[in-house]
N, C-alpha and C positions, 0 to 999 in steps of 0.2 A: 139298605132298609128292610127291615126283619117284616116275613110275611106271617100273618096272625096265623096261630096254628100248628107252622113249620119253623117255628125258633124254640129251640130248647130253655132258654131262659135263665140261661148260668147264673146269674145275679141269683136267683132262689135259694144258691148251693152255698153261696157266702156266708162268713160267718162276720155278720156286719156286728155284731157288739163286741166285737175282740179285735176288728180295725182290720181287718180282712176286704183286701179289693184287687180285681182283675191286673194284672201288667198286661198280659196278652190273651187275647182270643184267637183258636187257629182254626182257620175250616179247612175243610181236605183241598187241594189241588184238583184243579179238573181235569188232569187226565186220572183222577181217581171212578169218573163216571164215562170215560170216553169209551168203555169195554161197552157200558150202558147203552149207552147213544148210539153205536155200530149194530147191538143188537135191534134198539127200535127202528133203526131205520131198514133194517133186514125184511122187516114186517112190510116194505114195499114191494119186493119182486114177488114174496108170500100171496099177496093179494094178485097179483098179477098173473099168477095162473087160474085164476076163475075161468080166463078165456080160452085155457087149453084143456081145462076137465067136462066132464057132462055136467049138464048143469043142475041133477040132483045130485051132486055133489060140491056144490058151491060151497059149502056150508064149512067143506073142512079147513079151504086154505083161510075163508075167515075166523074160524077159531083159531087159527093157528095163528094169525095176524095180530090177533085181539090178545094171546097168549103174549107174545115177545113185547109188546106193546105195556101191557099192566107188569109183565116183568122187569121189563128194562125202567120202570118208572120206578118199582118201588124199589130196585136198587139205588135210582136217584134223591129218591129220596131219603132213604136209609143212609147216602152219605150226606146229604144237605142238616140231618140230623145231628152226624156224628162231630162231636168238639173239643178240642183239646184246649183247657185249660191253665194260665200260668197265673196263680198271683204270688203275693208276696209272703205265704206262708207254707203252698202247697202246689203240687199239678195234679190235675184231675182230669176226668175223660168222662163226658155223659155224649152215650150213643142210644139209640131202640126209636123205634115208631111208635109202636103200642104200648112197647113195657121198655119202660127206660132202666137202661144200668150205667151206674154211676163208680167210677173206678179212682179212687185216690191214693195221691201217697205225698208226708208229708215231707220238706225240704232236706231235710237232718240224716234221711233213710238213700237217701240218692248217693250213689257212689260214685258211677261215672254213663257220662252220656256218649254213647257212639253214634253218627251221625253214615248212614250210609248212602250216595247218591251216585245209581245205577248209570251208564252211558244215557239214554233216555233221558232219565233226571235231571242232569248236568242241563241238554238239551235245553228241558223245555221248564227247569227251573224249580226240581223238587227232589224231595231225600225222605228216606226216612231214620227215625229215632229210634235208639234202643237202650233200652234204661236197667243198669245195671244197680239193683240196691240191697237191702241189709235184708228185706224183705220180697221177696217175689211176688206183688199183687196183678191178681189176672185182668189183662184189660190195659196195663198199663206201662207193661213190659216193651211192647212193638206198636209203635206210633207211624202211621203209614202215612206217606202221599201229604209232606210238610212243605207246605210252601216256605221260600226262603230258607233254609235249616240251618242255615250256616248263621245267618242271622238271629235266625231263634235260640239257636245253641247259644251263640255268646249271652243272649236275652236271662238261659236258663240260668247260667252260672254265674254272671251278674246278682241276680236274684239269690242265688246259693252264699254267694260271700256279704249279700246284706243282708242275710239272713241271720247274722253275728251281731243284728243291731234291734234283733227281740221280734225286726218284721212286723213293727209299729208302723204308721204312716206317720206318725213326727217324726222319727226316724231316718226314712225315707227323702223326708222333704229336707232334715238335718243335711243328709248327705248332699241330695241336690245343692242345695244352698252352700254347702262347700265348695262342690266342683263349681258351682256359675262364680264365685269368688275367686277361686284358683286361675279361673279360666279370662276373668276381666282383669285381673293381676298380670300375666302373662300378658295381655294386649296392650297395657302401662306401660309394662317395662317394653315391650318392643318398638311402643311409641316412640319411648324416653330415646330409646336406642338409634333408631332413626333419624332425630331430629338432632341428637348429636353428631351423627354421621355428617346431616348436611351443613349443620353449622362449622365442624371441622373443614368440612369440603371448600365452604364460603369463605372461611379466613385464609386458605393457602390461594384461591382466586385471585387477591385484594395484591397491588401493587406494590413492591418497595418501596421507602418513604425516601425522597427524592433530597438533593443539598436545601440548608436549611437560609430561611431570608429574613433580615430584619423587617419587621412592618412598620410604615410610615404612616403618617396621615392620610395621605393620599392614593399611593401604591407600594406596592413591594420591590424592594433591589435588592441585589446582591453588597453584600458590602464590600468595597473599596478602602485599599491601603492607601493613605495619602502619606507620605514618606516626604519631610521636609528634604533629603537629602537626597532629591530622586534626580538620576544622571542628566546634565545638560549639556546644551550643542557646546564642542569645545571652542568658538569662537567669543562663545558667549562665557567661560570659565574663569579668564584674564582679567 
């Protein structure tokens, strides 16, 4: 939930009449404010110095602790107001507290994207983007503390590929519908193959056919060959 006054409201910078929409809005990873949090916590031992200094000098640690808290809060607020936005037409960055700065780069100018993940970034789940473009715009070459950088990098690559469809929302919907139809077709083929395999297995388990019987009115009996010239006992043959 956005806090009033603390949200850069990136939707104001979209070219809505051209069909531009936000694909991903990237907030900085919490590691970006870890130093500021430690700075704010450092105000606690500074305040404790009041117990060991002369009473007439109590204002020195008090002002120092207050300065640490204010400076740390300013850093945290700056990170909170810093957004990197991916749309279907461009990427741009909005940052700044009192003065808002916007840096923009069309997708057509992006030549390469490098993802740098330091060791601590791999553990905590963040990385840094380095953009190589036809014209190096200030403020967009290095995007630091990006959460899930590999996933975001793939999103940008996908957006660049889809930009060949003129970047319109209708083209994006058509592409999504095509992918959905292909997924449904693959699922149907898999189900048909599974059913065919199950039918073949069931047919293989059927017992082989037995000897033929001739059906009568009440029961089935094997046919008997009653030959008139069957053998007779020797005492009746004469």
